[in-house]
C-alpha positions in Angstrom: 23.8 -1.2 -2.4 20.3 -2.3 -1.4 17.1 -0.5 -2.5 14.3 0.2 -0.1 11.1 0.3 -2.2 8.5 2.8 -1.0 5.0 2.6 -2.4 2.8 5.8 -2.3 -0.8 5.3 -3.1 -4.1 7.0 -2.5 -6.5 5.3 -0.1 -10.0 6.4 0.9 -9.0 9.1 3.3 -5.2 9.6 3.0 -2.1 8.8 1.0 -0.4 5.7 2.3 3.4 5.2 2.1 5.0 1.9 3.0 7.9 -0.2 2.1 7.1 -3.3 0.1 10.4 -5.0 0.9 11.2 -3.8 4.5 8.8 -4.5 7.4 8.1 -1.7 9.8 8.3 1.2 7.4 4.8 2.8 6.8 2.9 6.0 7.4 0.2 8.2 5.9 -0.4 11.8 5.0 -3.1 14.1 3.7 -1.2 14.6 0.5 1.3 12.5 -1.4 4.0 15.0 -0.5 3.2 14.7 3.2 3.2 10.9 3.0 6.6 10.9 1.2 8.1 13.3 3.8 6.7 11.3 6.7 7.9 8.0 5.4 11.4 9.3 4.9 11.4 10.8 8.5 10.1 7.5 9.8 12.7 5.5 7.9 15.5 7.7 9.3 14.1 7.4 12.9 13.7 3.6 12.4 17.4 3.3 11.3 18.8 5.7 13.9 16.9 4.3 16.9 18.1 0.7 16.6 21.4 -1.1 16.8 22.7 -2.1 13.4 22.3 -5.8 14.2 18.6 -5.2 15.1 17.8 -3.7 11.8 16.4 -5.6 8.8 19.2 -6.8 6.6 18.4 -4.3 3.9 19.0 -1.4 6.2 22.2 -2.7 7.8 24.5 -1.2 5.2 24.2 1.5 2.5 20.8 1.7 0.9 18.9 3.9 -1.5 15.2 4.7 -1.5 13.1 4.2 -4.6 9.5 5.5 -4.8 6.7 3.8 -6.7 3.5 5.8 -7.1 0.0 4.9 -8.2 -0.9 7.2 -11.1 -3.3 9.4 -9.0 -0.6 10.0 -6.3 2.0 10.8 -8.9 -0.2 13.2 -10.7 -1.1 15.0 -7.5 2.5 15.0 -6.1 3.9 16.5 -9.3 1.0 18.7 -10.2 3.0 21.9 -9.8 5.6 20.7 -12.3 3.5 18.6 -14.7 0.0 20.0 -15.4 -2.3 18.0 -17.7 -1.5 20.1 -20.7 2.3 19.4 -20.4 1.6 15.7 -19.7 -0.6 15.5 -22.8 2.2 16.9 -24.9 4.7 14.5 -23.3 2.6 11.3 -23.3 0.0 11.8 -26.0 -2.7 10.9 -23.5 -5.8 13.2 -23.5 -5.8 15.9 -20.8 -9.3 14.9 -19.7 -8.2 11.4 -19.0 -5.2 12.7 -17.1 -7.4 15.0 -15.1 -9.8 12.1 -14.3 -6.8 10.0 -13.2 -5.5 12.7 -10.9 -8.9 13.2 -9.4 -9.4 9.5 -8.8 -12.4 9.3 -11.1 -10.8 6.8 -13.4 -7.8 4.5 -13.2 -5.7 4.4 -16.4 -5.3 1.1 -18.2 -1.9 -0.6 -17.8 -0.9 0.5 -21.3 -1.6 4.2 -20.4 0.2 3.8 -17.1 3.2 2.4 -18.9 3.1 5.2 -21.5 3.2 7.8 -18.8 6.1 6.1 -17.1 8.1 5.6 -20.3 7.5 9.2 -21.3 8.7 10.5 -17.9 11.8 8.3 -18.1 12.6 9.5 -21.6 12.3 13.1 -20.3 14.5 12.3 -17.3 17.2 10.9 -19.6 17.1 14.0 -21.8 17.4 16.2 -18.8 20.4 14.2 -17.5 22.2 15.0 -20.8 21.6 18.8 -20.4 24.6 21.0 -19.5 24.2 24.7 -18.8 
């Protein structure tokens, strides 16, 4: 199964969403959530409006979609779930820095970005093991 990689990132005026490995898939929205919704609708329209043989190879058979966010877009998209207090507890990164990253005032260093990603993946693996 192929993976269509969708990048969501904050630009000057909007949140951009585009595929980094499949030409023709791109859109923008006023929020990261709107950009994600629109790119998925666009991808669906793209696939369903063409003959299979006219599609890029990656879309001709089964595929899955993987999202890659810049830190600002991620923090804004998931702000209802992960506030800065919860993320500080999870990552060990100061709330003030997380807030500045969410507001676009500062970009986190690569080591901080990786720490956020690793902490979220660890949480995800813990949640996958939960049975209720």
